[in-house]
N, CA, C and O atoms as a MOPAC input file, in Angstrom:
PM7 MOZYME 1SCF
protein

 N     -7.03600 1    16.83600 1   -20.42900 1
 C     -7.82700 1    16.33500 1   -21.53400 1
 C     -7.56800 1    14.83100 1   -21.69100 1
 O     -6.43300 1    14.37600 1   -21.54800 1
 N     -8.58500 1    14.09300 1   -21.97500 1
 C     -8.49000 1    12.64100 1   -22.08500 1
 C     -8.84500 1    12.20100 1   -23.50500 1
 O     -9.61600 1    12.85900 1   -24.20400 1
 N     -8.27100 1    11.08800 1   -23.90300 1
 C     -8.64800 1    10.45600 1   -25.16800 1
 C     -8.94200 1     8.99500 1   -24.87700 1
 O     -8.51500 1     8.45800 1   -23.85500 1
 N     -9.66600 1     8.36400 1   -25.77000 1
 C    -10.04000 1     6.97100 1   -25.51800 1
 C     -9.44400 1     6.06700 1   -26.59000 1
 O     -9.22100 1     6.47300 1   -27.73100 1
 N     -9.19700 1     4.83800 1   -26.18300 1
 C     -8.64000 1     3.83300 1   -27.07300 1
 C     -9.71700 1     3.38000 1   -28.06200 1
 O    -10.84700 1     3.10700 1   -27.65400 1
 N     -9.38700 1     3.29600 1   -29.35200 1
 C    -10.39000 1     2.85400 1   -30.32800 1
 C    -10.72100 1     1.36300 1   -30.20800 1
 O    -11.75800 1     0.92100 1   -30.70100 1
 N     -9.85100 1     0.58800 1   -29.55900 1
 C    -10.07000 1    -0.84500 1   -29.46700 1
 C    -10.86500 1    -1.23000 1   -28.22200 1
 O    -11.85200 1    -1.96100 1   -28.30800 1
 N    -10.42300 1    -0.72800 1   -27.05500 1
 C    -11.06800 1    -1.15900 1   -25.80600 1
 C    -11.80800 1    -0.03200 1   -25.09300 1
 O    -12.40400 1    -0.26400 1   -24.04200 1
 N    -11.78400 1     1.17300 1   -25.63500 1
 C    -12.48700 1     2.35000 1   -25.09900 1
 C    -11.98700 1     2.80500 1   -23.72900 1
 O    -12.71300 1     3.49200 1   -23.01100 1
 N    -10.77900 1     2.44000 1   -23.35900 1
 C    -10.19800 1     2.90700 1   -22.10900 1
 C     -9.79500 1     4.36200 1   -22.26800 1
 O     -9.20700 1     4.73200 1   -23.28400 1
 N    -10.10300 1     5.19400 1   -21.27800 1
 C     -9.71300 1     6.59700 1   -21.33600 1
 C     -8.32800 1     6.76900 1   -20.73200 1
 O     -7.98400 1     6.13900 1   -19.73200 1
 N     -7.53600 1     7.64300 1   -21.36600 1
 C     -6.17100 1     7.88400 1   -20.91500 1
 C     -5.79000 1     9.32200 1   -21.23200 1
 O     -6.45900 1     9.97600 1   -22.03300 1
 N     -4.71600 1     9.82800 1   -20.61000 1
 C     -4.26800 1    11.19900 1   -20.89600 1
 C     -3.83600 1    11.36600 1   -22.35000 1
 O     -3.48300 1    10.39400 1   -23.01700 1
 N     -3.86700 1    12.58900 1   -22.82700 1
 C     -3.51000 1    12.90700 1   -24.21600 1
 C     -2.06700 1    12.53300 1   -24.54200 1
 O     -1.76400 1    12.19800 1   -25.68800 1
 N     -1.17600 1    12.58500 1   -23.56100 1
 C      0.24200 1    12.35000 1   -23.84300 1
 C      0.55700 1    10.88700 1   -24.13400 1
 O      1.64300 1    10.58500 1   -24.62900 1
 N     -0.36700 1     9.96800 1   -23.83800 1
 C     -0.12700 1     8.54800 1   -24.08800 1
 C     -0.28000 1     8.25300 1   -25.57600 1
 O     -1.21500 1     8.72800 1   -26.22100 1
 N      0.64200 1     7.47000 1   -26.10900 1
 C      0.56300 1     7.07200 1   -27.51600 1
 C      0.06400 1     5.64900 1   -27.68400 1
 O     -0.36600 1     5.25700 1   -28.76900 1
 N      0.12300 1     4.87900 1   -26.60900 1
 C     -0.36600 1     3.50100 1   -26.62000 1
 C     -1.28800 1     3.30300 1   -25.42900 1
 O     -1.06600 1     3.85400 1   -24.35100 1
 N     -2.31000 1     2.51700 1   -25.64300 1
 C     -3.25500 1     2.21700 1   -24.57100 1
 C     -2.56500 1     1.36100 1   -23.52200 1
 O     -1.95200 1     0.34500 1   -23.84900 1
 N     -2.66300 1     1.76500 1   -22.26900 1
 C     -2.03400 1     0.99000 1   -21.20000 1
 C     -2.84200 1    -0.24100 1   -20.84500 1
 O     -2.35900 1    -1.08900 1   -20.09500 1
 N     -4.05300 1    -0.36800 1   -21.35700 1
 C     -4.88500 1    -1.53600 1   -21.08600 1
 C     -4.64800 1    -2.64800 1   -22.11400 1
 O     -4.46500 1    -3.81000 1   -21.75000 1
 N     -4.65300 1    -2.27700 1   -23.41200 1
 C     -4.54100 1    -3.31200 1   -24.45900 1
 C     -3.31000 1    -3.15200 1   -25.35300 1
 O     -2.98800 1    -4.06800 1   -26.10900 1
 N     -2.61500 1    -2.01600 1   -25.28600 1
 C     -1.41500 1    -1.81100 1   -26.07500 1
 C     -1.65100 1    -1.25400 1   -27.46700 1
 O     -0.70600 1    -1.13200 1   -28.24700 1
 N     -2.88700 1    -0.91300 1   -27.79700 1
 C     -3.22100 1    -0.37500 1   -29.11900 1
 C     -2.60800 1     1.01600 1   -29.30200 1
 O     -2.57200 1     1.81000 1   -28.36200 1
 N     -2.12500 1     1.30800 1   -30.51600 1
 C     -1.57700 1     2.62700 1   -30.83500 1
 C     -2.71600 1     3.63500 1   -30.87600 1
 O     -3.70900 1     3.42100 1   -31.57100 1
 N     -2.58200 1     4.72900 1   -30.13900 1
 C     -3.66000 1     5.71900 1   -30.08400 1
 C     -3.20400 1     7.13300 1   -30.40000 1
 O     -4.01200 1     8.06000 1   -30.33400 1
 N     -1.92900 1     7.33000 1   -30.74200 1
 C     -1.46200 1     8.69700 1   -30.97800 1
 C     -0.28000 1     8.77500 1   -31.90300 1
 O      0.21600 1     7.76200 1   -32.39700 1
 N      0.15800 1     9.97000 1   -32.12600 1
 C      1.28200 1    10.23800 1   -33.00800 1
 C      2.52400 1    10.48000 1   -32.16500 1
 O      2.60300 1    11.47900 1   -31.45000 1
 N      3.49100 1     9.57700 1   -32.24200 1
 C      4.71400 1     9.73100 1   -31.45900 1
 C      5.62700 1    10.79400 1   -32.04700 1
 O      6.43300 1    11.36500 1   -31.31300 1
 N      5.53700 1    11.07800 1   -33.31200 1
 C      6.39300 1    12.07000 1   -33.94500 1
 C      6.13000 1    13.48400 1   -33.47200 1
 O      7.02900 1    14.32400 1   -33.52000 1
 N      4.93100 1    13.76700 1   -33.02000 1
 C      4.61200 1    15.12200 1   -32.59300 1
 C      5.26800 1    15.47700 1   -31.26300 1
 O      5.33900 1    16.65700 1   -30.92000 1
 N      5.75000 1    14.49000 1   -30.50200 1
 C      6.36700 1    14.75900 1   -29.21900 1
 C      7.88400 1    14.84900 1   -29.29800 1
 O      8.52600 1    15.21800 1   -28.31500 1
 N      8.47500 1    14.51900 1   -30.45200 1
 C      9.91600 1    14.59200 1   -30.60000 1
 C     10.34000 1    16.02800 1   -30.86200 1
 O      9.74600 1    16.72100 1   -31.68800 1
 N     11.36300 1    16.46400 1   -30.15700 1
 C     11.87200 1    17.80500 1   -30.36400 1
 C     12.88400 1    17.78500 1   -31.49900 1
 O     13.68100 1    16.85500 1   -31.62200 1
 N     12.84200 1    18.81200 1   -32.31700 1
 C     13.82200 1    18.94800 1   -33.38900 1
 C     15.14600 1    19.36100 1   -32.78000 1
 O     15.20800 1    20.30300 1   -31.99000 1
 N     16.19600 1    18.66400 1   -33.14200 1
 C     17.51200 1    19.01700 1   -32.63000 1
 C     18.27300 1    19.80900 1   -33.68300 1
 O     18.05400 1    19.66200 1   -34.88500 1
 N     19.16200 1    20.64000 1   -33.20000 1
 C     19.96400 1    21.46200 1   -34.09900 1
 C     21.06100 1    20.60400 1   -34.72300 1
 O     21.36500 1    19.52700 1   -34.20900 1
 N     21.65500 1    21.05900 1   -35.81500 1
 C     22.74900 1    20.28800 1   -36.41900 1
 C     23.91600 1    20.06900 1   -35.45900 1
 O     24.57400 1    19.03000 1   -35.50900 1
 N     24.17400 1    21.04700 1   -34.58100 1
 C     25.25500 1    20.88000 1   -33.60800 1
 C     24.93000 1    19.76200 1   -32.62200 1
 O     25.80600 1    18.97200 1   -32.27000 1
 N     23.68300 1    19.69100 1   -32.17800 1
 C     23.26700 1    18.63400 1   -31.24900 1
 C     23.35000 1    17.26800 1   -31.92300 1
 O     23.76800 1    16.29100 1   -31.30200 1
 N     22.95400 1    17.20200 1   -33.18500 1
 C     23.03300 1    15.94200 1   -33.92200 1
 C     24.48100 1    15.49300 1   -34.07500 1
 O     24.79000 1    14.30700 1   -33.95800 1
 N     25.36600 1    16.45400 1   -34.33700 1
 C     26.77700 1    16.13100 1   -34.48700 1
 C     27.36100 1    15.62500 1   -33.17100 1
 O     28.13100 1    14.66400 1   -33.16000 1
 N     26.99900 1    16.26500 1   -32.06700 1
 C     27.47500 1    15.82000 1   -30.74800 1
 C     26.94700 1    14.42000 1   -30.45100 1
 O     27.68200 1    13.57300 1   -29.94500 1
 N     25.68300 1    14.17700 1   -30.76100 1
 C     25.09600 1    12.85900 1   -30.51700 1
 C     25.78600 1    11.78500 1   -31.36900 1
 O     26.05100 1    10.68800 1   -30.87700 1
 N     26.07600 1    12.08500 1   -32.62200 1
 C     26.77300 1    11.12800 1   -33.48000 1
 C     28.16600 1    10.83900 1   -32.94300 1
 O     28.62200 1     9.69600 1   -32.98400 1
 N     28.84600 1    11.86500 1   -32.44000 1
 C     30.18400 1    11.68400 1   -31.88800 1
 C     30.12500 1    10.79700 1   -30.63600 1
 O     30.97000 1     9.92100 1   -30.45100 1
 N     29.13100 1    11.02900 1   -29.78700 1
 C     28.97200 1    10.21000 1   -28.58300 1
 C     28.65900 1     8.76400 1   -28.94200 1
 O     29.19300 1     7.84500 1   -28.32100 1
 N     27.81000 1     8.55200 1   -29.92600 1
 C     27.48100 1     7.19300 1   -30.35200 1
 C     28.70700 1     6.48700 1   -30.92200 1
 O     28.89500 1     5.29100 1   -30.69600 1
 N     29.53700 1     7.21600 1   -31.65500 1
 C     30.75000 1     6.63600 1   -32.22000 1
 C     31.70700 1     6.20300 1   -31.11000 1
 O     32.30800 1     5.13200 1   -31.18400 1
 N     31.84400 1     7.04500 1   -30.07700 1
 C     32.71000 1     6.70900 1   -28.94700 1
 C     32.20200 1     5.45100 1   -28.24300 1
 O     32.99200 1     4.58100 1   -27.87400 1
 N     30.89700 1     5.35500 1   -28.05900 1
 C     30.31000 1     4.18000 1   -27.40500 1
 C     30.54800 1     2.93000 1   -28.24900 1
 O     30.92300 1     1.88500 1   -27.71700 1
 N     30.33300 1     3.03100 1   -29.56200 1
 C     30.51600 1     1.86500 1   -30.43300 1
 C     31.96200 1     1.39000 1   -30.44200 1
 O     32.23000 1     0.19400 1   -30.33100 1
 N     32.89800 1     2.33400 1   -30.57400 1
 C     34.31100 1     1.94600 1   -30.57500 1
 C     34.73900 1     1.42600 1   -29.21500 1
 O     35.56800 1     0.51900 1   -29.13900 1
 N     34.19800 1     1.97500 1   -28.14800 1
 C     34.51500 1     1.47900 1   -26.81100 1
 C     34.04600 1     0.04100 1   -26.62800 1
 O     34.77400 1    -0.78900 1   -26.08200 1
 N     32.83200 1    -0.25500 1   -27.08400 1
 C     32.31700 1    -1.62600 1   -26.99300 1
 C     33.15300 1    -2.57800 1   -27.84300 1
 O     33.44600 1    -3.69700 1   -27.42200 1
 N     33.53200 1    -2.13800 1   -29.02300 1
 C     34.36900 1    -2.96300 1   -29.89000 1
 C     35.71800 1    -3.23800 1   -29.23600 1
 O     36.21700 1    -4.36100 1   -29.29700 1
 N     36.30800 1    -2.23100 1   -28.61700 1
 C     37.58800 1    -2.40100 1   -27.92800 1
 C     37.47100 1    -3.39600 1   -26.77900 1
 O     38.35100 1    -4.23500 1   -26.59000 1
 N     36.39500 1    -3.30500 1   -26.02000 1
 C     36.18300 1    -4.24400 1   -24.90900 1
 C     36.05400 1    -5.67000 1   -25.42900 1
 O     36.61100 1    -6.59500 1   -24.83800 1
 N     35.33300 1    -5.85900 1   -26.51800 1
 C     35.16100 1    -7.20200 1   -27.09000 1
 C     36.49100 1    -7.75400 1   -27.58500 1
 O     36.80400 1    -8.92200 1   -27.35600 1
 N     37.26900 1    -6.92200 1   -28.25900 1
 C     38.56300 1    -7.37800 1   -28.77800 1
 C     39.49800 1    -7.72100 1   -27.62600 1
 O     40.15400 1    -8.76200 1   -27.65600 1
 N     39.57200 1    -6.86100 1   -26.61000 1
 C     40.44000 1    -7.14600 1   -25.46100 1
 C     40.00000 1    -8.40900 1   -24.73100 1
 O     40.83500 1    -9.21200 1   -24.31600 1
 N     38.70200 1    -8.58400 1   -24.57500 1
 C     38.20300 1    -9.78800 1   -23.91200 1
 C     38.57700 1   -11.03100 1   -24.71000 1
 O     38.97600 1   -12.05000 1   -24.14700 1
 N     38.44000 1   -10.92700 1   -26.04200 1
 C     38.76600 1   -12.08000 1   -26.88600 1
 C     40.25500 1   -12.40900 1   -26.78600 1
 O     40.61900 1   -13.57700 1   -26.64500 1
 N     41.11000 1   -11.40300 1   -26.85600 1
 C     42.54800 1   -11.64500 1   -26.80100 1
 C     42.98800 1   -12.16900 1   -25.44100 1
 O     43.62400 1   -13.21900 1   -25.35800 1
 N     42.65800 1   -11.45200 1   -24.38200 1
 C     43.12600 1   -11.84000 1   -23.05600 1
 C     42.34600 1   -13.01400 1   -22.48700 1
 O     42.88500 1   -13.79600 1   -21.70400 1
 N     41.09100 1   -13.14400 1   -22.87200 1
 C     40.31500 1   -14.28700 1   -22.42300 1
 C     40.85000 1   -15.57400 1   -23.00800 1
 O     40.96100 1   -16.57900 1   -22.30600 1
 N     41.18100 1   -15.55600 1   -24.27800 1
 C     41.76600 1   -16.73900 1   -24.91200 1
 C     43.15600 1   -17.02900 1   -24.36300 1
 O     43.50700 1   -18.18700 1   -24.13700 1
 N     43.94300 1   -15.98800 1   -24.14900 1
 C     45.28100 1   -16.16300 1   -23.58800 1
 C     45.19900 1   -16.77500 1   -22.19400 1
 O     45.97800 1   -17.66600 1   -21.85400 1
 N     44.25900 1   -16.29700 1   -21.39200 1
 C     44.09200 1   -16.81400 1   -20.04100 1
 C     43.66100 1   -18.27900 1   -20.06400 1
 O     44.16300 1   -19.09200 1   -19.28700 1
 N     42.73300 1   -18.60800 1   -20.95500 1
 C     42.25600 1   -19.99700 1   -21.04000 1
 C     43.37200 1   -20.94500 1   -21.49900 1
 O     43.45600 1   -22.07600 1   -21.02000 1
 N     44.21200 1   -20.49800 1   -22.40700 1
 C     45.31600 1   -21.32600 1   -22.88900 1
 C     46.35200 1   -21.52200 1   -21.79500 1
 O     46.86000 1   -22.62900 1   -21.62100 1
 N     46.67200 1   -20.47600 1   -21.06000 1
 C     47.71500 1   -20.54000 1   -20.04900 1
 C     47.25800 1   -21.13000 1   -18.71300 1
 O     48.10400 1   -21.51100 1   -17.90400 1
 N     45.99800 1   -21.21600 1   -18.46400 1
 C     45.51200 1   -21.76900 1   -17.18900 1
 C     45.65200 1   -23.28700 1   -17.17700 1
 O     45.73800 1   -23.88600 1   -16.10500 1
 N     45.67600 1   -23.91400 1   -18.33600 1
 C     45.75900 1   -25.37400 1   -18.41900 1
 C     47.19300 1   -25.89100 1   -18.31600 1
 O     47.40500 1   -27.10300 1   -18.31200 1
 N     48.16000 1   -25.01800 1   -18.23500 1
 C     49.57100 1   -25.44700 1   -18.17900 1
 C     49.98600 1   -25.75700 1   -16.78700 1
 O     51.13600 1   -26.13200 1   -16.55500 1

């Protein structure tokens, strides 16, 4: 089944939410999202927390050792 863009009249498959010709919004993106269970949401939140803390740790270590290296390289 095909649908057409209201702006440029380009035909595209039903699954497209934006026109690939002009970029106009042509559909509902919310209807394609699957509902996740509370357990899945909890796992996703835990994974995001691990990623955020990991990135923060990398930044802190880089700041500490990067500054230490820059100070000691000039000696």
